[in-house]
N, C-alpha and C positions, 0 to 999 in steps of 0.2 A: 877694470878699476878695482883696486883693493878695498877691503872692508874699512880700513882706516881712512881712506879717502871719502868713502860714503859717509862715515861719521863726521868728518870735517865739513862736508857739504851740508849735512843736517844742522850742525852748529850754526852755520851762516844762515840757512833758511829759517831757522827758528830765532834768529837775531840774538843768539848767545855770543856770537862773534860778529865782526863786521859793523855795519851801520845800525845803531840802536833805533828803536821806535820812539815816537815822541811822548806817548801817553800809555797808561795801562789799558785804556779803552782800545787803542790801536793794536795792542798786543792781543787782546781777546778777539777782536775782529779778524786779525790776520790768522790766528790759530783756528778760528771757527768756534771752538769751545775749549776750555782748559780745565782739566780735572782738579778738584778743589776740596778734598776732604779735610786735610790737616791745615787749618785755616791760616795760621801765621806763616808757615813756609809756603803755602799756596799763594799767598800775597807776594812773598819774596820771588816766586817764579815769574810773576808778572813784572815786578819792579826790576828784576835782573835783566830783562830784555829792553829796558828803557835807558835813558841817558845817564843814570847814576844819581840823580837828584830826587827820585821818587822814594817816599818813605812809607812805612806801614800806616801812618796816620793819613797820608794821601789816599791810600787804598780804602781805608775806613770811610773817608768822605765820599769817594766815588760810589761805594756801596750804599751809603746813607742817602745820597742824592739820586740813586737809581740809575747812574750812568753805567754801572756794571751790576749784574744780578748773580746771585749764587743760588742755584736751584738744581734739581735733578733733571738732567738732559739726556746724556748718553750712558748706556751700560748700568742703569739703575743706581748711579752714584752722583755725588755733588760735582757740579761744573760751574765755572764762570761763563756767562754768556752775555751778549749785548741785548738790550731790550728790543731793538729792531729785528733781532734774529730769533727771539724766543718763540714766536708764534709759528713760523714756518718750520723751525727745527722740531717743535713738539708735534706738529702735524705729520712730519715725516718719520720721526723716531718713536714718539709716544706709544703708538699701538704695538710696535715691536718689543719695547721694554715691558709693556703690560703683559704681552704673551709669554715673556720669560718669567714673569712673576706669578702667573695664574695659579700654579700649584701651591706656592707660599700663601697666596690669598685664601685659597680653598682650605688649607690646613688651619688657618686662623679664623675661619668662619666668615670671611669678608665676601659679600655678594654685591651685585650691582645695586640692590636696594639699600644696602648699608652704605656704599659709597655715595649714593644719591643723597641719603639722609645726612651723612657727615658733611658733605659739601654744601648743603643748604645751611647747616649750622655755621660752617666757616664763613660763608658769605654774610650771614647776619652778624656774626661776632666781629668781623673785620670791616663792616660797612662804615662809611664816613671817614675813610682814611686811617682807621685805627690799625695799629701794628702790635702784635702780641707775641710774647715769649712762648716757647714750647710748652712750659707748664701752664700758662694761661690758656693756650689752645686746648690742652687736655681738659682743663676745668670747664671750658665752654662746651666741649663735646660731651662731658659727663652731664652737664645741665641739660643738654639736648638728648640725653638718654642714648648716647653712642658709646659703647664700651671701648676702652683704650688699653686694656691690660695686655701683658705679654708684648708681642711685636705689633699689635694692632695699631697703636698710635703712629709708629714708624711707617707702616704700610698705608695708613689713611692719608698721611701727609705726602708720601711719595706719589700716590695716585692723584691727589689734589694738585700737585705740581704738574704731573704729566697731562692732566685735564685742563691746565691753564686756569685753575681757580686761585692758587696761591703761589707766591714766590718770596724771595728774601725781602725783608724790610731793612730798616736801619739797625745798627748795633745798639743794644742797651747795655752799657758797660762792656763786658766781653762776650755777651750772649747775642746770638742772632734772633731777630724777630721775623714774623711772617706777616705779609701784606697781601692784599688782593692784586692779582695780575692786572685787572682792569684799572687799578689806581696807579700802576707803575709802568705799564707797557702801552704804547699807542695802539689804537685799533688799526687793523690792516686787513685788506681783503686776502683771502687765501690765494696762493700761487700754484700754478700747475705742478704736478708731481715731478715731471721731467725737469722743469726749471729748478726745483728744489734739489733734486738729485745731482744735477750738474753743478750747482753752486756749492754743495757740500763737498763733492769730489774735488772741485777746483781749489777750494780753500785747503783741503787736507793735503793734496799732493803739492800745492805751492808752498805751504808752510812746513810740511813734514817730510817732503821728498828729499832724496830718493826713498821711495817706499813701495811696497808690493800691494797687489790687490788684497791679499789676505790680511795685511796690516790694516788696510782701510776697512775691511769687513769687521775686524775686531774693534777698531776705534769707534766706528759709527753705529754698531749694532744692526746694520742693515743685513738683509738676506744676501746671499751671494749673487743672486740674479739682479737685485736692485743695485747693489754696489757695482756690479759689472756694467749695468746700464749707466750709472752715474759717471763711471770712468770713461765709457765710450763717448758720452755727450760732452764731457769736459775736455776731451782730446781736441775738440774744435777750438778751444781757447789756448792752444799752444803747448799742451803737455807732450813730453817726449819720452821715448822708451830707452831703457838702459839695461843691458845684460851684464850681470856680474855674479860670479860664484855660483852659477847654475840657477840664478833667480832672475826674474824680470822685474825691474824697478821702473817707477814712473816719477817724473819730476817736471817742474816748469823751468823756464830760464832762470838762471841764478840771479839773486838780488845783487845790488851794487856792492862792490868790494870796498873794504877799508882796511888799511894795514893794521894788523893785530900785533901788539908788542909781545915778543917772545912766544912761549907756548902757553895757551890759556889754561888756567885752573878754575874749576867751577864747583861751588857748593850747590848741588842740586837737591831737590826734595825727591823722595821715593816715588811720588806721583807726578813729577814734572813731565811735561809733554815729550821732552827729549828721551825720557825713560819709558813712560807708560803708553806713549802714542804708537807703539809697534808691538807685534807679537812674533810673526814669522822671522823678522829680521832684527829683533832686539839684540841678537848676539854680536852685531857689529860694534856695540859699546864695550865689548869685553874681549877684544882680539889679543891684546898684549899680554894680559896675565890670566885670562880665562875666568876673571871674577864676574859674577852675575850681579847686575845692578838691583835685582829684586830678591836675591836670596843669599844666604851665607853671611849676612851682616849682623852686627850686634843689634839687639832688640831696639826698636824705635829709631833706627839709624837711616841715613840718607846717603846716596852715592856721592863720592868725591871723584871728580874726573880731571884728567890732564889731557889736553888735545883730543877731547871727546872719548877717552878711554877711562874706564873705572880703575882707580888706583887705591881706593880705600872707602871709608865710610865716615860720616860725621853725624852728630846730633847736638842740639843746643838746649840749654836750660836758661830761661829768661827770668831774671830777678828784677825788682824795681829799679835798682841802680846799676846793673850790669847784666851782660849775657855771657854765659860760659859755653864755649864750643869745644866738645870733645872730638878729636880726630883719630881714627884708627887707620893706619897706613899699611898697605900690603908690602911696601918696601921703603927704604929711606929715600928722601927727596934730595935731588941735587940743588945747587945754589939757585939756579933759575926757577925751578919749580917752587922752592921755598919762598922766594921773593913773590912769585905769582900768587901763592896761597896767602901770604900776608896781605897783599893787595885786596884779595877777595874777602878776607876777614874784615878788613877796614871798610870795604864797601857794604858788607852785611851790617856792620855797626852803624853806618850812616842810614841805612834803611830802617833799622830799629830805633835810631836816635839814642843809642846807648853805647858805652864802651864795651868792647868784647875782649874777653880773656880766652886765649887759646891753650888747650891742654891736649898734648899728644899722648893718647892712651897706649899702653903696650898691647 
């Protein structure tokens, strides 16, 4: 199997082509977790896998109602996760992320005693269903005599999320608030580690496959031994092996096909799971031109793909009455690709609920 074919399979597995998923919640559940630092385009990543009627405002409501949470889950960075998945994911991944952060914590003077004190303050400040902005959290910690200078506030909140004390609340204006996990996530008994490993591997290779074991290790933050154990256990659920280009890939049976008009063009974000969900085999996105989806782009740009291959980069500036999309192309588009790009721009406008103006930068 050629790399281009692996890329097309991934497009379909991730529901960027083929049958769309019904809701953003279904997308998050299918992917297992979706990286979410750049908030507006992270929401676009979820909506792009849905039917085409999902808007940015719909995603804001899902987050406000707690149907989707934005919190630190994998790789010490923001992810969208489902409430029902948060507890077992944190049990499985949280200690591993903390182990990776221990030197940063030590350099900032953060000890177990400091974390315990800060989390007690957070529980009190957020009690009764209160939701606070980051600045308000910092003020509450200061009143509780917990220092937040330098990187301390960032690390205190990160560890509070990993310890299942806080998670995302509703937006207030354009800013995220923090809420208590116990107010937003149903209580659930812990599940056996093997069951959690198998479930995480099953979701990853079903939604991201074909993918390698090293891809899964990167994505999940698991140790190699635990990732391998998860892969072994998940093979009982129908994963199959594929050898291509000197690598061993794993995938589940393909999702249902649906005819895709022409050659698909996608406005992806730099942290879209189609881009960031791999490490060893990320190069299958850049077979045609040798462009790297994560480097060589204009600053603050995102990859533009055609048929799963990077053909350029884009970025958007959103104004109250319109959005401007700058596109940097590696080569001129033919008529079919230009039509597909215009369709994608129109869809992005529906998501934003704004007219979108396209500018092709030199």
